[in-house]
TORRODREN-327913 format. One record per residue: residue number from 1; residue in three letters; x, y, z of N, C-alpha, C in turn. Coordinates in steps of 0.05 Angstrom, whole numbers. Each point is the difference from the previous one (the first is absolute). Layout:
! residues N
SITE;NUM;ALA;X;Y;Z;X;Y;Z;X;Y;Z
...
//
This chain:
! residues 258
SITE;1;MET;441;-441;-329;-27;-4;-12;-7;32;-7
SITE;2;SER;-18;1;-14;-11;30;-10;-9;23;29
SITE;3;ASP;14;21;-3;-10;18;19;-32;14;0
SITE;4;THR;-19;-6;-24;-16;9;-8;-26;4;22
SITE;5;ARG;-14;14;2;-13;7;24;-28;-24;-2
SITE;6;THR;-1;-11;23;-30;-20;-4;-23;12;-7
SITE;7;THR;-21;-17;-2;-23;15;-11;-27;-7;17
SITE;8;ALA;-21;12;0;-19;-3;13;-13;-32;5
SITE;9;GLN;17;-23;-22;-8;-18;4;15;-14;15
SITE;10;GLY;23;8;14;16;-14;16;26;-5;-3
SITE;11;GLY;18;-15;12;25;1;-1;22;-1;15
SITE;12;MET;-8;14;22;22;8;19;2;-27;15
SITE;13;GLU;-26;-22;1;12;-22;14;17;-16;-8
SITE;14;THR;12;-1;-23;21;-8;-8;24;10;-12
SITE;15;SER;2;26;16;16;24;-11;11;5;30
SITE;16;TYR;32;-5;4;21;8;27;14;17;-11
SITE;17;GLY;-9;27;-4;18;17;-6;-2;0;-35
SITE;18;PHE;21;-10;-13;0;0;-31;7;-34;-6
SITE;19;ARG;7;-22;24;-9;-24;-1;-18;-11;-2
SITE;20;HIS;-7;-12;-20;-19;-24;1;-1;-24;20
SITE;21;VAL;-20;-4;14;-4;-16;17;-22;-19;-1
SITE;22;ALA;6;-21;12;-33;-17;3;-17;10;20
SITE;23;GLU;-28;-10;-7;-15;14;17;3;-23;31
SITE;24;GLY;0;20;16;0;-8;30;28;6;10
SITE;25;GLU;19;8;-20;33;5;4;6;24;12
SITE;26;LYS;-27;26;-3;7;26;0;0;4;28
SITE;27;GLN;-18;-8;13;0;9;27;16;-3;21
SITE;28;PRO;15;-26;-1;24;-10;19;20;18;-3
SITE;29;LEU;9;12;-28;18;16;-13;-4;23;5
SITE;30;VAL;-24;10;4;-4;27;15;1;3;27
SITE;31;ASN;-10;-18;7;0;-4;33;31;10;11
SITE;32;ASP;21;-13;-14;27;-6;4;6;28;-2
SITE;33;VAL;-3;19;-21;9;24;0;-10;18;15
SITE;34;PHE;-26;-2;17;-10;26;16;17;-18;36
SITE;35;HIS;5;-23;-4;13;0;22;26;8;0
SITE;36;LYS;14;-1;-18;26;12;3;1;39;-1
SITE;37;VAL;-23;6;-10;-3;34;3;-15;13;17
SITE;38;ALA;-13;-20;17;-20;9;30;9;27;4
SITE;39;GLU;28;-10;15;14;23;22;-1;26;-13
SITE;40;ARG;8;-2;-23;11;27;-22;-31;11;-16
SITE;41;TYR;-16;-18;-2;-16;9;-12;-11;28;-11
SITE;42;ASP;-1;14;27;-12;28;-7;22;18;-2
SITE;43;VAL;24;-9;3;24;20;-11;2;-4;-27
SITE;44;MET;-6;-26;-14;10;-4;-23;-28;11;-13
SITE;45;ASN;-21;-1;8;-22;17;-9;9;37;-9
SITE;46;ASP;11;7;22;9;29;1;18;-2;-31
SITE;47;LEU;19;-20;1;21;4;-14;-7;-4;-39
SITE;48;MET;-25;-23;4;-7;-7;-25;-22;26;-8
SITE;49;SER;-6;16;11;-15;11;-12;4;35;15
SITE;50;ALA;26;3;0;8;20;10;-20;18;27
SITE;51;GLY;-11;-16;9;-17;13;26;-28;1;-3
SITE;52;LEU;-8;0;-28;-30;4;-14;-17;-19;11
SITE;53;HIS;9;-23;4;-18;-18;9;-17;5;25
SITE;54;ARG;14;22;22;-14;11;18;-25;15;-12
SITE;55;VAL;7;18;-21;-19;19;-5;-30;-14;-16
SITE;56;TRP;15;-25;-15;-26;-11;-11;-16;-14;24
SITE;57;LYS;8;-13;16;-12;-10;22;-19;16;14
SITE;58;ASN;12;25;9;-14;20;11;-27;11;-18
SITE;59;ALA;5;-7;-27;-22;12;-21;-16;-23;-4
SITE;60;MET;5;-25;8;-16;-17;0;-22;-5;25
SITE;61;VAL;13;4;23;-17;2;25;-16;28;-4
SITE;62;THR;7;20;-10;-19;20;-7;-22;-7;-15
SITE;63;TRP;8;-11;-20;-30;-7;-22;-17;-23;16
SITE;64;LEU;11;-14;19;-12;-18;9;-25;14;22
SITE;65;ASN;20;20;14;-23;13;16;-10;-14;28
SITE;66;PRO;15;-13;14;-14;-9;17;-19;11;20
SITE;67;PRO;-21;-13;10;-15;22;15;3;-1;30
SITE;68;ARG;1;13;18;1;5;31;-16;1;10
SITE;69;ARG;-5;-38;3;-24;-7;17;9;-26;6
SITE;70;ALA;-5;-16;25;5;-25;8;-11;-24;-17
SITE;71;GLY;9;-25;-4;-15;-13;-15;8;-9;-30
SITE;72;TRP;13;21;-14;11;-4;-30;23;-15;0
SITE;73;LYS;1;-17;-19;22;-20;-2;12;-2;-20
SITE;74;VAL;27;-6;-2;18;3;-29;10;-22;-5
SITE;75;LEU;4;-12;-19;21;-24;-11;22;9;-11
SITE;76;ASP;32;-2;7;19;13;-13;16;-29;-7
SITE;77;VAL;-6;-4;-22;17;-26;-9;29;5;-9
SITE;78;ALA;10;-18;1;37;6;-7;8;18;13
SITE;79;GLY;-6;9;30;0;24;6;22;-5;32
SITE;80;GLY;13;-12;-7;15;-22;28;9;20;22
SITE;81;THR;23;23;-16;10;23;14;-20;21;15
SITE;82;GLY;-22;-4;-9;-17;24;11;-4;26;-11
SITE;83;ASP;11;5;-14;3;22;-18;-27;13;-8
SITE;84;ILE;-17;-9;-12;-24;8;-6;-24;-3;14
SITE;85;ALA;2;-15;27;-19;-11;19;5;24;20
SITE;86;PHE;25;13;7;5;13;19;-15;27;-9
SITE;87;ARG;10;7;-26;-7;22;-11;-34;9;3
SITE;88;ILE;-18;-26;3;-26;0;-11;-12;0;30
SITE;89;VAL;11;-13;22;-5;2;28;1;26;6
SITE;90;GLU;27;13;-6;-1;28;14;-18;27;-16
SITE;91;ALA;-2;-11;-25;-25;18;-14;-27;-2;10
SITE;92;SER;-6;-21;12;-24;0;15;-6;2;23
SITE;93;ASP;24;15;15;4;13;22;-3;-26;22
SITE;94;ARG;19;-21;-8;1;-28;12;-33;-10;6
SITE;95;ASN;-19;3;-23;-24;-11;4;-1;-27;-15
SITE;96;ALA;17;1;-25;-5;-28;-12;15;-26;7
SITE;97;HIS;-6;-19;-8;15;-23;8;6;-16;-22
SITE;98;ALA;29;5;-6;14;-17;-23;8;-28;5
SITE;99;THR;0;-16;-18;11;-28;3;17;3;-32
SITE;100;VAL;27;-8;18;20;-1;-19;-2;-28;-7
SITE;101;LEU;8;-8;-32;1;-24;-5;27;3;-14
SITE;102;ASP;14;-28;2;23;-6;-13;5;-29;-7
SITE;103;ILE;7;-6;-14;13;-31;-4;29;-5;11
SITE;104;ASN;9;22;4;27;-5;8;6;16;30
SITE;105;GLY;7;-21;19;4;0;28;27;15;5
SITE;106;SER;19;8;-13;20;18;6;-13;31;-2
SITE;107;MET;-16;4;-22;-13;25;-6;-14;9;24
SITE;108;LEU;-16;-24;7;-25;6;21;16;9;28
SITE;109;ALA;28;-11;7;9;4;17;18;25;9
SITE;110;VAL;2;11;-25;6;34;-2;-22;18;7
SITE;111;GLY;-21;-17;-7;-29;18;1;-2;4;30
SITE;112;ARG;-3;-18;11;-5;-7;30;14;19;15
SITE;113;ASP;25;-4;-3;19;19;16;-6;28;-6
SITE;114;ARG;-5;13;-23;-7;18;-4;-20;11;13
SITE;115;ALA;-17;-16;-2;-37;11;10;6;0;32
SITE;116;VAL;21;-18;18;-1;5;27;20;19;5
SITE;117;LYS;18;12;-18;13;25;4;-14;21;3
SITE;118;ARG;-22;-3;-26;-17;28;-1;-26;0;15
SITE;119;LYS;5;-15;22;-30;-8;11;-25;-6;-11
SITE;120;LEU;2;-2;-25;-23;-11;-16;-15;-28;6
SITE;121;ASP;18;-19;8;-13;-27;3;-24;-3;10
SITE;122;PRO;-15;21;18;-27;-6;-3;-21;-4;-19
SITE;123;TYR;11;16;-21;-12;5;-25;2;-19;-20
SITE;124;LEU;17;-23;5;10;-13;-28;-2;-32;7
SITE;125;SER;-1;-15;-16;3;-31;5;16;-1;-28
SITE;126;PHE;20;-21;6;20;-7;-25;-10;-36;3
SITE;127;VAL;-2;-3;-30;-5;-29;-4;17;-9;-30
SITE;128;GLU;12;-23;8;17;-9;-17;-19;-20;-23
SITE;129;ALA;-11;7;-32;-11;-14;-12;0;7;-21
SITE;130;ASN;-6;-16;-21;0;1;-31;-22;22;-7
SITE;131;ALA;15;18;-21;-26;19;-11;-22;-17;-21
SITE;132;GLN;11;-25;-7;-18;-20;-19;-22;-9;20
SITE;133;GLU;8;-5;27;-19;-9;17;-4;12;21
SITE;134;LEU;-23;19;5;4;12;21;-16;-11;17
SITE;135;PRO;12;0;32;-15;-16;23;-28;22;12
SITE;136;PHE;-13;8;-17;-19;13;9;-29;0;-9
SITE;137;GLU;-24;2;10;-26;-3;-14;-1;16;-15
SITE;138;ASP;-23;-9;-19;-7;25;-13;-14;26;9
SITE;139;ALA;5;21;-13;-9;21;8;11;17;26
SITE;140;SER;26;0;12;8;-2;23;14;31;4
SITE;141;PHE;11;18;-18;20;17;-7;-24;27;-10
SITE;142;ASP;6;20;11;-7;21;-21;15;13;-17
SITE;143;ALA;26;-3;-3;25;4;-20;17;-24;7
SITE;144;TYR;12;-1;-35;25;-19;0;24;16;-16
SITE;145;THR;18;1;16;22;12;-10;26;-12;-11
SITE;146;ILE;17;6;-20;23;-19;-5;20;29;-15
SITE;147;ALA;20;-3;10;16;15;-11;41;-13;-5
SITE;148;PHE;-4;-3;-23;25;-10;-19;6;-30;17
SITE;149;GLY;-22;-15;-8;0;-23;10;-9;-24;-16
SITE;150;ILE;-28;20;-14;-15;-29;-17;19;-5;-27
SITE;151;ARG;14;12;-13;20;-11;-16;10;-27;8
SITE;152;ASN;9;-2;22;17;-18;14;-23;-28;8
SITE;153;VAL;-26;4;-5;-18;-27;1;3;-14;-25
SITE;154;PRO;-1;-23;-3;0;-19;-20;-27;3;-13
SITE;155;ARG;-21;1;3;-23;-4;-10;-25;22;12
SITE;156;ILE;12;31;-20;-12;25;13;-25;-6;-4
SITE;157;ASP;-20;-12;-22;-19;-7;2;-21;-5;22
SITE;158;LYS;21;-27;12;-14;-16;25;4;24;23
SITE;159;ALA;11;21;-2;9;16;26;-27;20;4
SITE;160;LEU;0;17;-33;-19;12;-6;-25;-5;1
SITE;161;PHE;-10;-27;-3;-27;-14;11;0;-1;25
SITE;162;GLU;19;-5;21;4;-7;23;-11;33;11
SITE;163;ALA;17;18;-11;-10;24;10;-29;9;3
SITE;164;PHE;-11;-8;-21;-28;8;-6;-13;-19;19
SITE;165;ARG;2;-23;11;-8;-23;4;-4;18;41
SITE;166;VAL;23;1;12;4;16;27;-15;32;4
SITE;167;LEU;-10;10;-23;-3;31;0;-31;-3;6
SITE;168;LYS;-8;18;15;-26;9;4;-10;8;-17
SITE;169;PRO;-33;-4;-13;-15;18;-21;7;26;10
SITE;170;GLY;9;16;-21;18;34;2;23;-2;14
SITE;171;GLY;11;-22;1;32;-3;12;16;17;-32
SITE;172;ARG;22;8;9;17;13;-14;29;-17;-5
SITE;173;PHE;12;-3;-28;23;-15;-6;15;25;-11
SITE;174;LEU;27;-4;16;19;23;-15;30;-17;-1
SITE;175;CYS;12;3;-23;27;-12;-6;20;17;-9
SITE;176;LEU;23;0;16;23;22;-11;15;-22;-12
SITE;177;GLU;13;8;-20;15;-19;-15;21;17;-15
SITE;178;PHE;21;-3;0;25;0;-30;-15;-6;-21
SITE;179;SER;4;22;-20;-19;-4;-24;13;6;-27
SITE;180;ASP;-8;7;-19;4;2;-28;6;35;-2
SITE;181;VAL;26;8;-4;6;28;1;-13;10;-35
SITE;182;GLU;-4;14;7;-22;13;-22;15;37;-7
SITE;183;MET;16;7;10;19;22;-11;24;-11;-15
SITE;184;PRO;-1;16;-28;28;1;-8;21;7;14
SITE;185;ILE;24;-19;-10;23;14;13;3;-13;28
SITE;186;LEU;-17;5;14;-9;-11;29;8;-35;3
SITE;187;ASP;-19;-8;-20;3;-24;-2;25;-18;-4
SITE;188;LYS;18;21;-24;28;-18;1;22;4;26
SITE;189;VAL;-10;26;12;14;6;22;-1;-21;22
SITE;190;TYR;-20;-3;1;-15;-16;29;9;-23;-7
SITE;191;GLU;0;-15;-20;2;-31;-16;37;-5;10
SITE;192;ALA;11;27;-7;28;-8;4;11;-1;26
SITE;193;TRP;-13;22;17;-2;-1;28;-5;-28;9
SITE;194;SER;-17;-10;-8;-16;-19;13;20;-25;0
SITE;195;PHE;13;-5;-24;12;-27;-9;29;-1;5
SITE;196;ASN;11;25;-5;33;4;10;1;6;33
SITE;197;ALA;-16;22;6;11;8;32;-17;-12;18
SITE;198;ILE;-22;-9;3;-16;-13;16;16;-25;12
SITE;199;PRO;7;-24;-16;6;-24;8;33;4;17
SITE;200;GLN;12;24;-14;23;7;13;-2;12;24
SITE;201;ILE;-10;15;6;-16;11;31;-9;-13;10
SITE;202;GLY;-20;-23;-2;-3;-19;14;29;-13;15
SITE;203;LYS;10;-16;-21;27;-9;15;18;11;19
SITE;204;VAL;-1;30;-3;12;19;17;-14;-2;29
SITE;205;VAL;-19;3;-6;-23;9;30;-6;-27;11
SITE;206;ALA;-11;-19;-20;-14;-20;14;23;-34;-4
SITE;207;GLY;18;11;-14;16;-28;-2;8;-15;-28
SITE;208;ASP;-29;8;-10;-4;-25;-21;-16;16;-18
SITE;209;GLY;5;5;-27;-14;10;-23;-18;-8;-16
SITE;210;GLU;-4;-31;7;-19;-21;-20;-22;13;9
SITE;211;PRO;-11;-1;31;-30;4;6;-8;24;-15
SITE;212;TYR;18;21;-11;-6;24;-4;-8;-1;-32
SITE;213;ARG;16;-19;-15;0;-5;-21;-24;-13;-10
SITE;214;TYR;-7;-15;15;-33;-7;-3;-13;17;5
SITE;215;LEU;-6;16;23;-17;23;-2;-9;16;-18
SITE;216;VAL;24;5;-10;4;18;-23;-11;-13;-29
SITE;217;GLU;0;-24;-7;-4;-13;-24;-31;-4;5
SITE;218;SER;-8;-3;27;-34;-9;8;-13;29;-6
SITE;219;ILE;18;20;0;-21;28;-10;-12;-4;-21
SITE;220;ARG;30;-4;-24;2;2;-24;-22;-21;-13
SITE;221;LYS;-4;-25;17;-23;-21;-13;-33;8;6
SITE;222;PHE;3;17;19;-29;7;12;-22;11;-19
SITE;223;PRO;-16;-7;-5;-24;13;-18;-1;27;-2
SITE;224;ASN;-4;14;-27;1;30;11;-26;9;9
SITE;225;GLN;-8;19;5;-18;14;11;-28;-1;-8
SITE;226;THR;1;-5;-26;-26;-7;-14;-6;-27;2
SITE;227;ASN;20;-24;2;-8;-22;3;-7;-12;26
SITE;228;PHE;13;16;14;0;-6;32;-28;5;7
SITE;229;ALA;-13;26;-7;-35;5;5;-8;-18;-9
SITE;230;ALA;3;-10;-24;-16;-28;-13;-4;-15;20
SITE;231;MET;25;-13;9;-2;-24;19;-14;8;19
SITE;232;ILE;-3;24;13;-9;8;30;-38;-3;-11
SITE;233;ASN;-2;12;-28;-34;-9;-8;-3;-24;0
SITE;234;ASP;19;-15;-4;-4;-32;-14;-9;-13;34
SITE;235;ALA;6;9;19;-2;-14;28;-29;15;17
SITE;236;GLY;-15;13;-16;-26;7;4;0;33;15
SITE;237;PHE;26;3;0;-8;33;12;-5;26;-25
SITE;238;GLU;-8;18;6;-13;21;-13;19;23;5
SITE;239;ARG;-9;27;-18;13;19;-1;30;9;5
SITE;240;ALA;20;-30;-18;24;2;6;11;24;-14
SITE;241;THR;21;11;15;9;21;-16;30;6;9
SITE;242;TRP;18;22;-6;24;-5;15;12;28;-4
SITE;243;ARG;20;5;8;17;26;9;29;-4;-10
SITE;244;ASN;12;9;-12;30;-5;-10;14;23;19
SITE;245;TYR;21;-13;9;20;22;17;32;-7;-12
SITE;246;SER;3;30;2;31;1;-16;3;-16;-29
SITE;247;GLY;-20;20;-13;-2;-13;-29;-8;-27;-5
SITE;248;GLY;-9;-16;16;-5;-32;4;18;-18;13
SITE;249;ILE;24;13;15;12;-14;16;-13;-27;12
SITE;250;ALA;-22;15;12;-17;-14;15;-29;7;-4
SITE;251;ALA;-21;-18;3;-27;12;-5;-14;-21;21
SITE;252;LEU;-22;20;6;-15;-10;24;-38;-4;-16
SITE;253;HIS;0;-24;3;-23;-8;-5;-24;4;19
SITE;254;SER;-25;2;-9;-19;-1;24;-27;-2;-16
SITE;255;ALA;-15;-19;13;-28;-14;-7;-18;-8;25
SITE;256;TRP;-20;-9;-12;-20;-2;26;-18;-27;0
SITE;257;LYS;-2;-13;18;-28;-16;3;-22;11;4
SITE;258;LEU;-13;1;-30;-23;9;12;-28;-19;-8
//
């Protein structure tokens, strides 16, 4: 299969990395990947990004700027291990309530354990559900965040429409995702590192390199910054913009429900 990026018109729903799969086949395959990597997921994020994912996630929460008042609610989608939700709760001085939603029970189990160890569990809820069909009423949340997860959703357009639906008027959408490297030379270095080193590291650290081959390929298929912003606008959001980090290795998209 071609490694060309998908466009604002879609294509990720039948893309399992570089493999073309029938519609409906992608989700079980992705679920299997995350069942395999759950226990080592955050360690592998460090290795895949040379630790930079921590800096990008901190920047995401800083841009979100959660208020230090009770009653403010955020939905963190595909956030099973709690990385973003924990940061948001702490940034709000433990005033915010974060609902962590993930389709993968293994990832959620890791997040629950981590929350208890950090004594953050009173400020968090964990929900196993699909980003394409959120089990919440309209206008339920003040913010919706998703980090390194939306490219694994088969129907990204559905997930974006659901994000818009569950946000309150004036609500904020933030999506951090690996993206299109825009710096000459860096793009070649990053691609060589991704396709050659990461699956091998995954094999050593997690015992299986294939899940990481999928993760690398899915990054290469994901729409570039401009096309993803167009998809966000198509879902009804306004003021869609983005910030590139590390030359575009990651991009943080922001938009509002106005």
